[in-house]
C-alpha positions as CSV (number, residue, x, y, z in Angstrom):
1,M,10.8,7.9,-23.8
2,S,7.7,8.1,-21.2
3,L,6.2,5.2,-19.4
4,N,3.5,3.5,-21.5
5,L,0.3,3.0,-19.5
6,L,-1.4,1.3,-22.2
7,D,1.4,-1.3,-22.5
8,L,1.3,-2.0,-18.5
9,V,-2.6,-2.3,-18.9
10,K,-2.3,-4.9,-21.8
11,G,0.2,-7.0,-19.7
12,Q,-2.6,-7.4,-17.3
13,L,-5.3,-8.6,-19.9
14,T,-4.4,-12.3,-20.0
15,D,-6.5,-14.9,-21.9
16,E,-7.9,-15.9,-18.8
17,V,-9.0,-12.4,-17.7
18,V,-10.7,-11.6,-21.2
19,G,-12.5,-15.1,-21.1
20,K,-14.0,-14.0,-17.9
21,A,-15.2,-10.8,-19.4
22,A,-16.4,-12.4,-22.4
23,S,-18.3,-15.2,-20.4
24,F,-20.0,-12.7,-18.2
25,L,-21.0,-10.2,-20.8
26,G,-22.4,-13.1,-23.1
27,E,-20.3,-11.9,-25.7
28,S,-17.6,-13.7,-28.1
29,K,-14.1,-13.4,-27.1
30,E,-13.2,-11.8,-30.2
31,S,-15.7,-8.7,-29.6
32,T,-14.7,-8.6,-26.2
33,E,-11.1,-8.1,-27.2
34,T,-12.1,-5.5,-29.8
35,G,-14.0,-3.8,-27.1
36,L,-11.1,-3.7,-24.7
37,T,-8.7,-2.4,-27.4
38,N,-11.0,0.7,-27.9
39,A,-12.3,1.0,-24.4
40,I,-8.7,1.3,-22.6
41,P,-7.7,4.2,-25.1
42,A,-11.0,5.9,-24.6
43,L,-10.7,5.9,-20.9
44,L,-7.2,7.0,-20.8
45,G,-8.2,10.0,-23.0
46,G,-11.1,10.7,-20.6
47,V,-8.6,10.6,-17.8
48,M,-6.4,13.1,-19.6
49,S,-9.3,15.1,-20.4
50,K,-10.2,14.9,-16.5
51,A,-6.8,16.1,-15.4
52,S,-6.5,18.9,-17.7
53,S,-7.9,21.4,-14.9
54,K,-6.4,21.7,-11.3
55,E,-9.5,20.6,-9.5
56,G,-9.8,17.6,-12.0
57,A,-6.3,16.6,-11.6
58,S,-6.7,16.8,-7.9
59,D,-10.0,14.7,-7.8
60,L,-8.3,12.2,-10.1
61,L,-5.5,11.7,-7.5
62,G,-7.7,10.9,-4.9
63,M,-9.5,8.2,-7.0
64,V,-6.6,6.5,-8.4
65,T,-4.8,6.4,-5.0
66,K,-7.6,4.6,-3.1
67,P,-6.4,1.3,-1.6
68,E,-9.4,-0.3,-3.3
69,V,-8.3,0.9,-6.6
70,T,-4.8,0.0,-6.4
71,G,-5.7,-3.0,-4.6
72,V,-7.9,-4.3,-7.7
73,L,-4.8,-5.4,-9.6
74,G,-4.3,-8.5,-7.3
75,N,-7.8,-10.1,-8.2
76,L,-8.5,-9.1,-11.8
77,T,-10.2,-12.4,-12.4
78,S,-13.0,-11.6,-9.8
79,L,-13.2,-7.9,-11.5
80,F,-13.4,-9.3,-15.2
81,G,-15.7,-12.2,-13.9
82,G,-18.4,-9.3,-12.9
83,S,-18.4,-9.1,-8.9
84,E,-20.7,-7.0,-7.8
85,S,-18.0,-5.1,-5.7
86,G,-15.8,-4.7,-8.7
87,S,-18.9,-3.3,-10.9
88,N,-19.8,-0.8,-8.1
89,L,-16.2,0.3,-8.0
90,G,-16.0,0.9,-11.9
91,A,-19.2,2.6,-12.0
92,G,-18.1,5.1,-9.5
93,L,-14.7,5.8,-11.2
94,L,-16.8,6.1,-14.5
95,K,-18.9,8.6,-13.0
96,G,-16.0,10.7,-11.4
97,V,-14.0,10.4,-14.8
98,L,-16.5,11.0,-17.4
99,G,-19.3,12.8,-16.0
100,D,-22.0,13.5,-18.3
101,K,-19.8,12.3,-21.0
102,L,-20.1,8.8,-20.0
103,G,-23.2,7.8,-22.1
104,G,-21.5,9.3,-25.4
105,V,-18.2,7.0,-24.6
106,T,-20.6,4.0,-23.8
107,D,-22.4,4.5,-27.1
108,L,-19.1,4.9,-28.7
109,I,-17.5,1.8,-27.5
110,G,-20.6,-0.1,-28.2
111,S,-20.6,0.8,-31.7
112,V,-17.0,0.1,-32.7
113,A,-17.1,-3.6,-30.7
114,G,-20.1,-4.8,-32.3
115,F,-21.7,-6.2,-29.1
116,K,-24.8,-8.2,-29.6
117,N,-26.2,-7.4,-26.0
118,S,-27.0,-3.7,-25.1
119,G,-25.6,-3.6,-21.6
120,S,-22.1,-5.1,-22.8
121,A,-20.3,-1.7,-23.5
122,S,-21.5,-0.4,-20.3
123,G,-20.4,-3.7,-18.2
124,L,-17.0,-3.7,-19.8
125,L,-16.1,-0.2,-19.1
126,K,-17.1,-0.7,-15.6
127,M,-14.3,-3.5,-15.5
128,A,-11.7,-1.6,-17.7
129,A,-11.9,1.5,-15.6
130,P,-10.8,-0.2,-12.0
131,L,-7.8,-1.8,-14.2
132,L,-6.8,1.5,-15.9
133,M,-6.9,3.7,-12.8
134,G,-5.4,0.9,-10.6
135,V,-2.3,0.9,-13.1
136,I,-2.0,4.7,-13.1
137,G,-2.3,4.8,-9.1
138,K,0.3,2.4,-8.7
139,Q,2.5,4.2,-10.9
140,V,1.6,7.6,-9.2
141,G,2.4,6.4,-5.8
142,N,3.4,9.3,-3.6
143,S,4.4,11.7,-6.1
144,G,1.3,13.9,-5.9
145,V,-0.5,15.8,-8.7
146,S,2.5,16.8,-10.3
147,G,3.5,13.2,-10.6
148,L,0.0,12.2,-12.1
149,T,0.0,15.0,-14.6
150,S,3.5,14.3,-15.9
151,L,2.7,10.8,-16.2
152,L,-0.6,11.4,-18.2
153,A,1.2,14.0,-20.4
154,G,3.6,11.7,-21.9
155,Q,0.8,9.5,-23.2
156,K,0.0,11.1,-26.5
157,E,2.4,9.5,-28.4
158,H,1.6,6.1,-26.9
159,L,-2.3,6.7,-27.6
160,E,-1.8,7.7,-31.3
161,K,0.4,4.6,-32.0
162,V,-2.3,2.0,-30.3
163,A,-5.6,3.7,-30.6
164,P,-7.8,2.1,-33.6
165,A,-8.1,4.3,-36.5
166,G,-10.7,6.9,-36.1
167,L,-11.2,6.3,-32.4
168,L,-9.4,9.5,-31.2
169,D,-11.2,11.8,-33.6
170,K,-14.4,10.3,-32.4
171,L,-13.3,10.5,-28.8
172,S,-12.2,14.0,-29.1
173,S,-15.8,14.9,-30.2
174,T,-17.7,13.0,-27.6
175,L,-15.3,14.6,-24.8
176,G,-15.8,18.1,-26.4
177,V,-12.3,18.9,-26.8
178,A,-10.4,20.0,-30.3
179,S,-8.1,17.2,-30.5
180,L,-5.8,15.0,-28.4
181,G,-3.2,17.7,-28.4
182,G,-5.7,19.8,-26.7
183,L,-6.0,17.3,-23.9
184,V,-2.1,17.3,-23.6
185,G,-1.8,21.0,-23.6
186,G,-4.3,21.6,-20.9
187,L,-2.3,19.1,-18.6
188,T,0.7,21.4,-19.0
189,S,-1.1,24.9,-19.2
190,S,-3.1,24.2,-16.2
191,F,0.1,23.7,-14.0
192,T,2.6,26.2,-15.4
193,G,1.1,29.4,-14.1
194,G,-0.1,30.5,-17.8
195,S,3.4,30.6,-19.5
196,E,2.4,28.7,-22.4
197,A,-0.3,31.3,-22.9
198,K,1.9,34.2,-22.6
199,A,4.3,32.6,-25.2
200,S,1.6,32.2,-27.5
201,T,0.3,35.8,-27.1
202,A,4.0,37.1,-27.6
203,S,4.2,34.8,-30.7
204,T,1.0,36.2,-32.2
205,A,2.1,39.9,-31.5
206,K,5.3,39.2,-33.3
207,T,3.7,37.6,-36.7
208,S,1.0,40.6,-36.5
209,A,3.9,43.2,-37.5
210,P,5.3,41.9,-40.4
211,N,7.0,45.2,-41.6
212,Q,8.8,45.5,-38.3
213,Q,12.5,45.9,-39.0
214,K,14.3,42.4,-38.0
215,E,17.4,42.7,-35.5
216,P,20.6,42.0,-37.3
217,K,22.1,38.4,-36.5
218,K,25.4,39.7,-36.3
219,G,26.9,40.1,-32.7
220,G,23.3,39.3,-31.4
221,S,24.5,36.0,-29.8
222,K,26.5,37.7,-26.9
223,F,23.4,38.7,-25.5
224,W,21.8,35.2,-25.1
225,P,23.6,34.1,-21.8
226,I,22.1,37.4,-20.0
227,L,18.6,36.8,-21.5
228,L,18.4,33.2,-20.6
229,L,19.2,34.1,-16.9
230,L,16.9,36.7,-16.5
231,A,14.2,34.1,-17.9
232,A,15.0,31.8,-15.5
233,L,14.7,34.4,-12.6
234,A,11.7,35.4,-13.8
235,G,10.3,31.9,-14.1
236,I,11.3,31.3,-10.6
237,F,9.5,34.3,-9.5
238,F,6.4,33.3,-11.1
239,F,6.6,29.8,-9.6
240,W,6.9,31.1,-6.2
241,K,4.1,33.3,-6.6
242,S,1.9,30.6,-8.1
243,C,2.8,28.1,-5.1
244,G,1.6,30.7,-2.6
245,S,-2.1,29.5,-2.9
246,D,-1.3,25.9,-2.8
247,V,0.8,26.1,0.3
248,K,-1.9,28.0,2.0
249,N,-4.4,25.2,0.7
250,V,-1.8,22.6,2.2
251,A,-1.9,24.5,5.4
252,G,-5.4,24.5,5.4
253,N,-5.8,20.9,4.8
254,V,-3.4,20.0,7.7
255,K,-5.6,22.2,10.0
256,D,-8.8,20.4,8.9
257,G,-7.2,17.1,9.1
258,V,-5.9,17.8,12.9
259,V,-9.6,19.1,13.7
260,N,-10.8,15.8,12.2
261,V,-8.6,13.5,13.8
262,A,-9.4,15.3,17.2
263,E,-13.1,15.1,16.7
264,G,-13.1,11.5,15.3
265,T,-10.7,10.2,18.2
266,A,-12.9,12.1,20.8
267,G,-16.2,10.5,19.3
268,A,-14.5,7.1,19.4
269,V,-13.6,7.6,22.9
270,A,-17.0,8.3,23.9
271,D,-18.6,5.4,21.9
272,G,-16.2,3.1,23.6
273,A,-17.0,4.7,27.1
274,N,-20.5,4.2,26.2
275,A,-20.3,0.9,25.0
276,V,-18.2,-0.2,28.2
277,G,-20.7,1.6,30.4
278,G,-23.8,0.1,28.9
279,A,-22.4,-3.3,29.4
280,I,-21.4,-2.7,33.2
281,S,-24.9,-1.4,33.4
282,D,-26.1,-4.7,31.9
283,G,-24.2,-6.8,33.9
284,A,-25.4,-5.0,36.9
285,G,-28.9,-5.6,36.2
286,A,-28.1,-9.1,35.4
287,V,-26.9,-9.9,38.9
288,A,-30.6,-10.7,39.8
289,D,-30.8,-13.2,37.2
290,G,-27.6,-15.0,38.2
291,A,-23.7,-14.9,38.3
292,S,-23.3,-16.7,35.0
293,A,-25.4,-14.2,33.2
294,V,-23.3,-11.3,34.9
295,G,-20.2,-13.0,33.4
296,G,-21.7,-13.2,30.0
297,A,-22.6,-9.6,30.0
298,V,-19.3,-8.2,31.0
299,V,-17.6,-10.3,28.3
300,D,-20.2,-8.9,25.8
301,G,-19.2,-5.3,27.1
302,A,-15.5,-6.1,26.4
303,E,-16.4,-7.3,22.9
304,G,-18.2,-4.2,22.4
305,A,-15.5,-1.8,23.4
306,V,-12.9,-4.0,21.2
307,N,-15.2,-3.1,18.3
308,A,-15.4,0.4,19.0
309,V,-11.4,0.6,19.3
310,A,-11.4,-1.2,15.7
311,D,-13.8,1.2,14.4
312,G,-11.8,4.1,15.7
313,A,-8.6,2.8,14.6
314,S,-9.6,2.3,11.0
315,A,-11.3,5.6,10.5
316,V,-8.0,7.8,10.0
317,G,-4.5,7.4,8.8
318,G,-1.4,7.5,11.2
319,A,-2.5,9.9,13.5
320,V,-5.4,7.9,14.7
321,V,-2.9,5.3,16.4
322,D,-2.2,7.5,19.5
323,G,-6.2,8.0,19.7
324,A,-6.7,4.2,19.4
325,N,-4.1,3.3,22.0
326,A,-5.6,5.6,24.2
327,I,-9.0,3.9,24.0
328,Y,-7.3,0.7,24.5
329,E,-5.4,1.9,27.7
330,G,-8.7,3.5,29.0
331,G,-11.1,0.9,28.1
332,A,-8.8,-1.9,29.5
333,S,-8.5,-0.1,32.8
334,L,-12.3,0.5,33.0
335,V,-13.6,-3.2,32.6
336,G,-10.5,-4.8,34.2
337,K,-7.7,-6.6,33.5
338,T,-9.1,-10.0,34.2
339,V,-11.7,-9.6,31.3
340,K,-10.5,-11.3,28.0
341,G,-10.7,-8.8,25.2
342,F,-8.4,-6.0,25.4
343,E,-5.0,-7.8,26.2
344,Y,-5.8,-9.8,22.9
345,L,-5.5,-6.7,20.9
346,G,-2.1,-4.9,21.9
347,E,-1.2,-1.3,20.8
348,F,-2.2,-0.1,17.5
349,F,0.1,0.7,14.6
350,S,0.4,1.5,11.1
351,R,1.6,-1.6,9.0
352,K,2.2,-1.3,5.1
353,L,1.4,-4.5,3.0
354,K,3.2,-5.8,0.1
355,N,1.2,-3.5,-2.5
356,G,1.7,-0.4,-0.4
357,T,-1.7,-0.5,1.2
358,E,-1.6,0.7,4.9
359,L,-3.7,-0.8,7.6
360,V,-4.1,0.6,11.3
361,I,-4.1,-2.8,13.3
362,P,-3.5,-3.9,16.8
363,S,-0.2,-5.5,17.2
364,K,-1.6,-8.8,18.5
365,G,-4.5,-9.0,16.4
366,F,-5.5,-11.4,13.7
367,E,-4.3,-9.2,10.9
368,N,-0.8,-8.4,12.3
369,N,-0.4,-12.3,12.9
370,L,-1.6,-13.2,9.6
371,V,0.7,-10.8,7.6
372,N,3.5,-12.1,9.6
373,F,2.7,-15.7,8.9
374,I,2.4,-15.0,5.2
375,E,5.6,-13.0,4.9
376,S,7.5,-15.6,6.9
377,D,9.5,-18.7,5.7
378,Q,7.2,-21.0,8.0
379,P,5.3,-23.4,5.9
380,V,1.4,-23.9,5.5
381,D,0.1,-26.4,8.2
382,K,-3.4,-27.5,9.4
383,T,-2.6,-26.5,12.7
384,T,-1.7,-22.8,12.6
385,W,-5.0,-20.8,13.1
386,F,-5.6,-17.2,13.9
387,D,-8.7,-16.1,15.8
388,L,-10.9,-13.2,14.2
389,R,-11.7,-11.5,17.6
390,R,-13.5,-8.7,16.1
391,I,-15.9,-10.7,14.0
392,V,-19.4,-10.5,15.9
393,F,-22.8,-11.8,14.8
394,K,-26.2,-11.0,15.8
395,T,-27.7,-12.7,18.7
396,G,-28.9,-16.3,17.9
397,S,-28.0,-16.1,14.1
398,A,-25.3,-16.6,11.7
399,E,-26.1,-13.1,10.4
400,L,-22.9,-10.9,10.5
401,D,-23.3,-7.9,13.0
402,E,-22.4,-4.4,11.2
403,R,-19.5,-4.1,13.5
404,S,-17.8,-7.1,12.0
405,M,-17.1,-4.9,8.7
406,G,-14.0,-3.3,9.9
407,Q,-12.1,-6.6,10.2
408,I,-13.9,-8.2,7.0
409,D,-12.3,-5.0,5.0
410,N,-8.9,-5.6,6.5
411,V,-9.0,-9.3,5.7
412,V,-9.9,-8.1,2.0
413,A,-7.1,-5.7,2.0
414,I,-4.5,-8.4,2.9
415,L,-5.9,-11.1,0.2
416,N,-5.7,-8.3,-2.3
417,A,-2.2,-7.4,-1.3
418,Y,-1.2,-11.2,-1.4
419,P,-3.1,-12.6,-4.3
420,N,-1.4,-16.1,-4.0
421,V,-2.7,-16.4,-0.4
422,H,-5.6,-19.1,-0.1
423,L,-7.8,-19.3,3.5
424,K,-10.0,-21.6,5.3
425,I,-12.6,-20.2,7.7
426,G,-13.3,-22.2,10.7
427,G,-16.2,-21.8,13.1
428,Y,-16.6,-22.7,16.7
429,T,-19.1,-22.8,19.5
430,D,-19.1,-23.4,23.5
431,N,-20.6,-26.3,24.8
432,T,-24.0,-25.0,25.4
433,G,-26.8,-27.0,23.7
434,S,-26.3,-30.2,21.5
435,A,-23.2,-31.0,19.6
436,Q,-24.8,-31.3,16.3
437,T,-26.9,-28.1,16.5
438,N,-23.5,-26.3,17.7
439,K,-21.8,-27.9,14.3
440,V,-24.5,-26.6,12.2
441,V,-24.4,-23.0,13.7
442,S,-20.6,-23.0,13.4
443,A,-20.6,-23.9,9.9
444,K,-23.2,-21.3,9.1
445,R,-21.2,-18.7,10.6
446,A,-17.8,-19.8,8.9
447,A,-19.8,-19.6,5.4
448,A,-21.0,-16.0,6.5
449,V,-17.7,-14.7,6.8
450,L,-16.4,-16.7,3.6
451,N,-19.5,-14.8,1.8
452,A,-18.8,-11.6,3.2
453,L,-15.0,-11.8,1.7
454,V,-16.6,-13.0,-1.7
455,A,-19.0,-10.1,-1.8
456,K,-16.2,-7.6,-1.5
457,G,-14.4,-9.2,-4.4
458,I,-12.3,-12.1,-3.3
459,D,-12.2,-15.0,-5.8
460,K,-14.3,-17.8,-4.0
461,S,-11.8,-20.4,-5.3
462,R,-9.5,-18.7,-2.7
463,L,-11.6,-19.6,0.2
464,A,-13.2,-22.6,2.0
465,S,-15.1,-22.9,5.2
466,E,-16.1,-25.4,7.8
467,G,-17.9,-25.6,11.1
468,Y,-16.1,-27.6,14.1
469,G,-18.7,-26.9,16.7
470,V,-17.6,-27.6,20.2
471,E,-14.2,-29.2,18.9
472,H,-11.0,-27.6,19.7
473,P,-11.9,-25.3,22.6
474,I,-9.2,-22.9,23.6
475,A,-10.6,-22.1,27.1
476,S,-12.6,-23.8,29.8
477,N,-16.1,-24.0,29.1
478,D,-16.8,-24.1,33.0
479,T,-17.0,-20.4,33.1
480,A,-19.1,-17.5,30.9
481,E,-15.6,-16.2,30.2
482,G,-14.3,-19.4,28.9
483,R,-17.4,-19.9,26.8
484,A,-17.2,-16.5,25.2
485,L,-13.6,-17.1,24.1
486,N,-14.7,-20.6,22.5
487,R,-17.5,-19.0,20.5
488,R,-15.2,-17.6,17.7
489,V,-14.3,-17.5,14.0
490,S,-10.7,-18.5,13.0
491,A,-8.7,-18.7,9.8
492,R,-5.7,-20.5,8.6
493,V,-3.5,-20.1,5.4
494,T,-4.0,-23.3,3.0
495,Q,-1.5,-21.8,0.3
496,K,0.8,-18.8,0.2
């Protein structure tokens, strides 16, 4: 029997998860359960309808294999608690799957669930869609479009057993298909080169000629092996022909990918060079104002170049690793090996997390060190901290610079991959200014990082933050370079 997606989804809907949804929607737990009982099968029907064409199946594969979709299974309490990032993700998935049928499906779920609030059906669907798509994506893995359609084609029997009475008929009408069988038929016919249609035509031709003399049965069986062999050869021939266009499309995609990687890497190199060049220019101009200002400008230039490397590295897949390392080598050579920044990164590589998510990260960076610690047998303690070197704040404030978002996204991906992990964020300053002011600033900056993670769907109960001000320096505050190193945000694991 085929894998039952509905059972897998049901297994994720714990009492806590359903309770979170009911609380956020302002509905009773009973009506929320009724809504989910109808919403999940309805969405699965919509997914099957979407996958009944080649273009739709290809679009669907792109949706279910996104890291943010497969990663949602690690933080369902946040999703069903109404997090903004989860709601936005759900809205995009619903639009992609249901298109202009979304309003009809929303009305259908609202009518059968008996919600008291007008927006509850829409809110519930935004929670249910990422859950269902995440389960599908996890099962599909790297098996491609054929694996996706094969998985979905086996869901008819499960849907008919589980869906509440009358739901599938109403859903078929809403989606504009004759029946659930029509959805399953579409899944197969779109990917078989039309062989089902040819068989149907042959069957119709046979029944339309009732007076045609039937072949005698006696002795006919000896021809069947030959006929079956011919049919198999014909099937292989048509399959080969149908694959021709797909091979061309793959070749075209590879070509486009190579061009995009080349262009993206070139752009990243240019950005890195401009950032370093600008920093050197600023440093030269600052000579007139004093030697200490020169040191600060050079360090800022190094941090800018580091962020350019990170942005370039996270932009594309495995092929960007070489480009990132080229930027690393070129930038380090340009600003000088004595400037702190580049040597703290190491070479970039692709690392796969526990849930299958892949990150392109520096070997000596925060992300790799954090994952190494999480996956090791080393116990949690209060002294093992990891510096987030690519977290940058706007000058004189606790507001995160946009350049920080790449590392924030990586931390979110790690926390989604390891749902038992809790973190504490620490903020630190140099010794410039009063100790009390520095402690307040460092606390605000640590809290800003925490809030950025929560905004991207991480449950706040898994996080804590504290500002330490001038405490725990990692370098001398006697130089501009040392002070730059002491102005940092770090994190330690409090549970794993």
